DOSE-380871 format. One line per field, with one value per residue (C-alpha): residue in one letter; x, y, z. Coordinates in steps of 0.001 Angstrom, whole numbers, padded with zeros to 6 digits. Example, Ala and Ser with C-alpha at 12.3 -4.5 7.8 and 13.67 -1.06 7.14 Angstrom:
BEGIN
r <- (A, S)
east <- (012300, 013670)
north <- (-004500, -001060)
up <- (007800, 007140)
***
This chain:
BEGIN
r <- (M, F, H, V, N, L, S, R, G, T, R, A, L, M, Q, W, L, L, L, G, G, L, V, G, V, V, C, G, V, A, S, A, V, F, L, Y, L, L, E, E, A, T, H, F, R, E, G, H, R, W, L, V, Y, A, L, P, V, A, G, G, V, L, G, A, V, Y, A, K, W, G, G, P, I, R, G, G, N, N, L, V, L, D, T, V, H, A, D, D, A, Q, V, P, V, R, M, A, P, M, V, L, V, G, T, V, L, T, H, L, F, G, G, S, A, G, R, E, G, T, A, V, Q, M, G, G, S, L, A, D, L, V, A, R, K, L, R, V, A, P, D, T, R, R, E, L, L, A, A, G, I, A, G, G, F, G, S, V, F, G, T, P, V, A, G, A, V, F, G, L, E, V, V, V, V, G, R, M, G, Y, E, A, L, L, P, A, L, M, A, S, V, V, G, D, L, V, T, R, S, L, G, I, H, H, T, P, Y, P, A, P, A, A, L, P, L, S, A, G, V, L, G, K, W, L, V, F, A, V, A, V, A, M, V, A, V, V, F, V, E, L, L, H, R, L, K, K, L, L, E, H, R, V, Q, A, L, P, L, R, M, A, L, G, G, L, A, V, L, L, L, W, L, L, A, G, T, D, D, Y, L, G, L, G, V, P, G, I, Q, R, A, F, E, D, P, A, L, P, V, S, A, F, A, W, K, L, A, F, T, V, V, T, L, A, A, G, F, L, G, G, E, V, T, P, L, F, F, I, G, A, S, L, G, N, V, L, A, R, L, L, D, L, P, L, D, L, G, A, A, V, G, M, A, A, L, F, A, A, A, A, N, T, P, L, A, L, S, I, M, A, V, E, L, V, G, A, N, V, L, P, H, V, M, I, V, S, T, L, A, Y, L, L, T, G, H, R, G, I, Y, P, S, Q, R, I, A, R, L, K, H, G, G, P, L, L, E, K, I, V, A, L, K, D, L, V, R, E, G, R, S, P, P, P, G, P, G, G, R, D, G, D)
east <- (-000028, 002750, 004435, 001138, 000584, 004108, 003694, 000490, 001988, 004761, 002706, 000613, 003870, 005165, 001830, 001544, 005263, 004486, 001139, 002038, 005041, 003411, 000889, 003594, 005316, 002241, 001439, 004814, 005148, 001625, 002706, 005926, 004380, 001418, 003916, 006016, 003155, 001762, 005125, 005272, 001682, 002449, 005502, 003987, 000824, 003238, 004996, 001638, -001036, -003249, -004347, -006180, -008611, -009425, -010445, -014117, -013608, -011492, -014102, -016660, -014745, -013478, -017257, -018406, -015610, -016347, -020124, -019825, -017123, -016538, -019952, -018790, -016015, -017806, -017487, -013583, -012144, -015643, -016048, -012809, -014016, -017233, -015551, -013458, -016771, -018517, -017726, -019704, -018394, -015146, -013018, -012869, -009378, -010250, -010312, -006621, -005811, -008853, -008208, -004547, -005235, -007989, -006169, -003254, -005398, -007165, -003664, -002822, -005604, -005203, -007917, -007132, -006936, -004519, -003008, -003966, -007515, -005888, -003302, -005572, -007787, -005193, -003916, -007157, -007911, -004605, -004908, -008337, -007057, -004080, -006892, -009142, -006342, -005071, -008472, -007944, -010398, -012774, -011059, -007685, -009039, -010511, -006816, -005219, -007573, -006308, -002670, -003683, -004775, -001583, 000677, -000904, -000785, 002642, 004262, 002725, 003857, 006942, 005639, 005661, 004675, 001991, 000533, 000537, -001520, -003798, -004681, -005884, -007140, -009490, -011435, -013232, -013540, -011926, -011136, -008026, -007889, -004480, -005212, -004249, -001320, 001519, 000326, -000542, 003150, 004694, 002790, 003657, 007370, 007787, 005595, 007776, 010838, 009881, 008626, 011948, 013987, 012259, 013585, 010804, 011888, 009323, 009082, 011346, 009749, 011742, 012310, 010998, 013174, 011972, 009565, 008968, 005546, 004239, 000727, 001031, 001965, -000748, -003419, -002226, -002755, -006212, -007071, -005396, -007142, -010609, -009553, -008347, -011640, -013825, -011922, -012099, -015998, -016480, -014359, -016437, -019754, -018997, -017540, -020558, -023384, -022038, -021645, -025122, -026438, -024686, -025814, -029364, -029323, -027067, -027654, -025451, -021920, -020200, -021981, -021428, -017611, -017691, -019418, -016986, -014174, -015632, -015985, -012406, -011346, -013243, -011779, -008346, -008864, -010385, -007314, -004941, -002367, -001523, -000773, -004118, -004071, -002970, -001265, -000085, 003142, 005060, 002394, 002917, 006513, 006115, 003927, 006874, 009030, 007015, 005623, 003891, 001823, -001750, -004054, -006751, -004506, -006091, -009598, -008633, -007256, -010222, -012607, -010584, -010464, -014152, -015196, -012960, -013814, -017448, -017863, -016426, -012954, -010420, -007941, -007761, -007936, -004807, -002393, -004847, -005809, -002027, -001860, -004942, -003805, -000132, -001267, -003972, -001109, 001179, -001543, -002286, 001199, 001738, -001506, -000558, 003288, 004355, 006975, 006050, 007382, 005999, 002530, 002794, 003690, 001001, -001763, -000766, -001342, -004163, -006411, -006340, -006459, -009721, -011237, -010213, -010677, -007278, -005278, -002754, -001653, -001283, 000699, 002981, 003032, 004054, 007169, 008112, 007839, 009537, 010938, 010302, 010414, 006674, 005574, 003661, 002238, 000684, -000855, -002530, -003914, -004965, -006707, -008606, -009719, -010484, -012993, -014297, -015255, -017863, -019259, -018571, -015543, -014312, -015229, -018828, -018280, -015916, -017661, -017984, -018675, -018742, -019528, -016497, -017408, -017677, -020566, -021585, -020891, -023591, -025856, -023907, -021055, -022638, -021095, -020866, -023335, -025897, -025162, -028080, -030454, -029807, -031359, -028204, -027814, -024072, -023065, -022620, -019131, -018028, -020078, -023478, -025429, -023625, -023658, -023946)
north <- (-000011, 002280, 001941, 002390, 005727, 006840, 006131, 008055, 010775, 010858, 010658, 013680, 015671, 015269, 016068, 019399, 020281, 019769, 021383, 024277, 024726, 024913, 027275, 029376, 029630, 030848, 033199, 034686, 035239, 036773, 039074, 040121, 041126, 042974, 044807, 045941, 047163, 048888, 050773, 051749, 053042, 054871, 056407, 057625, 059057, 060966, 062444, 063124, 064588, 065413, 061623, 062049, 064355, 061387, 059112, 059688, 058623, 055730, 054662, 054812, 052622, 050045, 049684, 049046, 046325, 044879, 044788, 042982, 040566, 040500, 039154, 036117, 037638, 040692, 039011, 039761, 038664, 037454, 035041, 033356, 032954, 031571, 029119, 027817, 026761, 025582, 022599, 023454, 027065, 027829, 031113, 031729, 031696, 035349, 036750, 036768, 038929, 041185, 042253, 042661, 045030, 046709, 047485, 048772, 051179, 052200, 053379, 054790, 057232, 058137, 055805, 055093, 051334, 048502, 045435, 042696, 042167, 041795, 039305, 037165, 037051, 036138, 033620, 032101, 032046, 030408, 027837, 026876, 026311, 023968, 022093, 021685, 020643, 018110, 016839, 016983, 015861, 018481, 018730, 019121, 021643, 023777, 023641, 024737, 027648, 028808, 028153, 030583, 033211, 032835, 032616, 035835, 037835, 036881, 037312, 040791, 042125, 040329, 038690, 034952, 033936, 036330, 035370, 031709, 032660, 035163, 032512, 030413, 032972, 035053, 032009, 031477, 034077, 032996, 029456, 028466, 025461, 023740, 021093, 023722, 025113, 023110, 024194, 027706, 028012, 026264, 028577, 031882, 031284, 030048, 032725, 035392, 033868, 033760, 037445, 038408, 036364, 038259, 041654, 043010, 044825, 045793, 048842, 049015, 050691, 052039, 049387, 050978, 050719, 048376, 049675, 047930, 047058, 048674, 049357, 052941, 051908, 049239, 051762, 053928, 050909, 050412, 054036, 053346, 050118, 051938, 054612, 052116, 050000, 053163, 054068, 050446, 050394, 053706, 052350, 049112, 050689, 053544, 051278, 048670, 051395, 053499, 050575, 049597, 052877, 053386, 049953, 050733, 054517, 054073, 050507, 050926, 049900, 052325, 055259, 054258, 054050, 057258, 059153, 057549, 058546, 062267, 062206, 061167, 063749, 066362, 065178, 065507, 069207, 069935, 068283, 070077, 067247, 064026, 062397, 060411, 059046, 055371, 053195, 056093, 054267, 057577, 058738, 055465, 055920, 059757, 058519, 056821, 059833, 063219, 064784, 067424, 065145, 066551, 065304, 064767, 062680, 059390, 060572, 061985, 058673, 056936, 059240, 058603, 054942, 054442, 056315, 054488, 050988, 051550, 052886, 049588, 050486, 047432, 046890, 045923, 047741, 046527, 049367, 052339, 050942, 050688, 054309, 055181, 053110, 054471, 058118, 057382, 055797, 058813, 061186, 058914, 058499, 062380, 062498, 059591, 060352, 057056, 056675, 057989, 054968, 052427, 054187, 054186, 050496, 049426, 051585, 050219, 046520, 046991, 048683, 046274, 043429, 044781, 045665, 042041, 040089, 038735, 039904, 036924, 037313, 041175, 041046, 038621, 040798, 043708, 041679, 040831, 044593, 046552, 043661, 042008, 045166, 045846, 042920, 042514, 045941, 045210, 041954, 043707, 046351, 044352, 041615, 044403, 046191, 042937, 042256, 045933, 046253, 043342, 041009, 043154, 043479, 044285, 040747, 040069, 036612, 035626, 032762, 032670, 029575, 031262, 034902, 036740, 037121, 033449, 031020, 027798, 027208, 028476, 025794, 026326, 028308, 031231, 034445, 037561, 039142, 036438, 036491, 038637, 036835, 033536, 035069, 035891, 039457, 040136, 042532, 046290, 047450, 051069, 052101, 051070, 048727, 045446, 043530, 044634)
up <- (000020, 000869, -002623, -004310, -002662, -003157, -006855, -006991, -005208, -007588, -010567, -009275, -008515, -011932, -013523, -011607, -012217, -015953, -016262, -014000, -015671, -018997, -017640, -016414, -019638, -021542, -018898, -018480, -022363, -022373, -019466, -021042, -024321, -022363, -020093, -023095, -025136, -021947, -021295, -024901, -024981, -021762, -023009, -026474, -024519, -022481, -025329, -027145, -024614, -027379, -027307, -024154, -026034, -028160, -025330, -025985, -029389, -028625, -026204, -028746, -031191, -028431, -027170, -030956, -031262, -027938, -028399, -031707, -030762, -026967, -025732, -024398, -022509, -020871, -017513, -017370, -014006, -012791, -015777, -014968, -011120, -012414, -014689, -011684, -010266, -013410, -015104, -018103, -018585, -020153, -020723, -024466, -026166, -027724, -024164, -024057, -027057, -026750, -023269, -023874, -026887, -025188, -022114, -024114, -025903, -022745, -021410, -024666, -024637, -020785, -019221, -015392, -015366, -014068, -015174, -012946, -014568, -017935, -016609, -014669, -017664, -020050, -017651, -017124, -020990, -021795, -018765, -020001, -023490, -022035, -020053, -022964, -025493, -023102, -022138, -018449, -015793, -014312, -010966, -012678, -015012, -011840, -010541, -013557, -013883, -010372, -011624, -014689, -012223, -010141, -013262, -014523, -011300, -010225, -013765, -014373, -010930, -010465, -007116, -007456, -004161, -003681, -007012, -005945, -002942, -004712, -007257, -004385, -002032, -004479, -005507, -002122, 000435, 003620, 002199, 000269, -001849, -001219, -003746, -006259, -004338, -006398, -009717, -008568, -007264, -010201, -012563, -010864, -010373, -013881, -015361, -013445, -014564, -018146, -018019, -016548, -018777, -021809, -020492, -018438, -015204, -012619, -010752, -007530, -004444, -001425, 001496, 004781, 007866, 010725, 013208, 016456, 017216, 020297, 021924, 020554, 017055, 017109, 018021, 015088, 012780, 013954, 013038, 009747, 009027, 009620, 007203, 004457, 004976, 004552, 001241, 000006, 000576, -001154, -004234, -004429, -004044, -006437, -008950, -008909, -008643, -011246, -013572, -012915, -013325, -016615, -018007, -017119, -018493, -021322, -022826, -025970, -025031, -027392, -026147, -022445, -023222, -025232, -022200, -019863, -021932, -021902, -018210, -017671, -019941, -017975, -014732, -016438, -017380, -013807, -011912, -014246, -014061, -015858, -012538, -012565, -016016, -017066, -014173, -012120, -011041, -010470, -008088, -006067, -006124, -005025, -002159, -000391, -000167, -000664, 002505, 000275, -001565, -002053, 000510, -002228, -004556, -003389, -004110, -007687, -008532, -007158, -009145, -012466, -011974, -011004, -014007, -016445, -015323, -014789, -018268, -019615, -020374, -020012, -017501, -013770, -010426, -008738, -009748, -009197, -005880, -005178, -006109, -004020, -001150, -000993, -001345, 001334, 003441, 002761, 004341, 007088, 008138, 008370, 010429, 012757, 012861, 011147, 008886, 005507, 003415, 005736, 005756, 001828, 001729, 004198, 002319, -000850, -000149, 002361, 000325, -002353, 000227, 001690, -001775, -003113, -000010, -000211, 002924, 002972, -000699, -000326, 002799, 000999, -001952, 000188, 001588, -002078, -003190, -000256, 002053, 005412, 007422, 006481, 008536, 010903, 010095, 006829, 008031, 010938, 008740, 005868, 008055, 010028, 006838, 005265, 008128, 008312, 004513, 005034, 002322, -000593, -003283, -006708, -007848, -007365, -008446, -005502, -003678, -000037, 002278, 005887, 006735, 007703, 011376, 011604, 012347, 010735, 006995, 004420, 003072, -000151, -001467, -002956, -005103, -003055, -005348, -004408, -000866, 000392, -002081, -000252, 002724, 004711, 006159, 006492, 009144, 007737, 007058, 007459, 004474, 005722, 003547, 002400, -000625, -004341)
***
């Protein structure tokens, strides 16, 4: 019996090393191409600022293309998450090229969006293609999809361990499927290696000095976490509500995206700066070191991003949330007499952790980005903010099996968007009403 189990274990190990590595290679190549094109588009826009004036026209054209050929993939990250839980669903192959091109064009014309959504969708699409071509079993396919999420996330940010954990943590709130840990880790590590080997360099961030945890410091982090949770709730609720409102009032996608582009253009003219266009990476770096950063910077970036994404432009939420969180952390650090760089680092990770319900992955990500001195501070703030945001998130298709405050398992795993419909009344977070 021992030899049989050992043989099965060895076969499983070899299978996941091979399949996880294969998913990692395709994710790494896709992320490298995407990041290269994104950097080129950003540099071109910075040298040709008039392109921002064309954002409404670009939105109308992208909307027309997406309305005609993008119907099966409009779910975005939520489609990938739904597919993990549904054997009869699939992530179309066209998702990878369409979201890549759409996101690059969004940034070329100045839309405020991120890159994680594109990476996750490309990873999910390519992993599902591998699963279908190899005709793997349904359970294996689900684990490969988690590996695709991990490979896309880890390779696009250069954070392989966080990518692996994110691929497991994002699928079901509060529960991690360790059966997918090896393929997710393999895909994320290999994806990161492939992306780097193709000449992609990730943004470096300052490493904060160590700050001993004391009762006084802990009290400051509690206040910090409440502020982060409140901003996370505002972001999530505004994004979902504005998206629903626009879909209801302006049903034609080309017109909706054109109006969204016009709104971003007006915000740009009102703000009088390019700081809130595109990814906003320079703004994140500035938050680590500038004590004169405008207090309103996080609110401006939040508004730009909510309008861009709610209107239907392609991209993700992570990098804009990093900007919002880092600039918010900068302000809070000044108010609470915390080190500026540490406040920016903790805010950067904790805001996305709260908005995506992934406190563990983002705490690890913070360590990979800025070093181990960010612990335990980022873990404390991320966990508290995650709990305080209630049962909501930027991914309504995330499943949940047990309410955040504990209690018995739900009768069945349900999506966050369906939680209230199932007769459960989650406790309100800082923003009042819960749910979507």
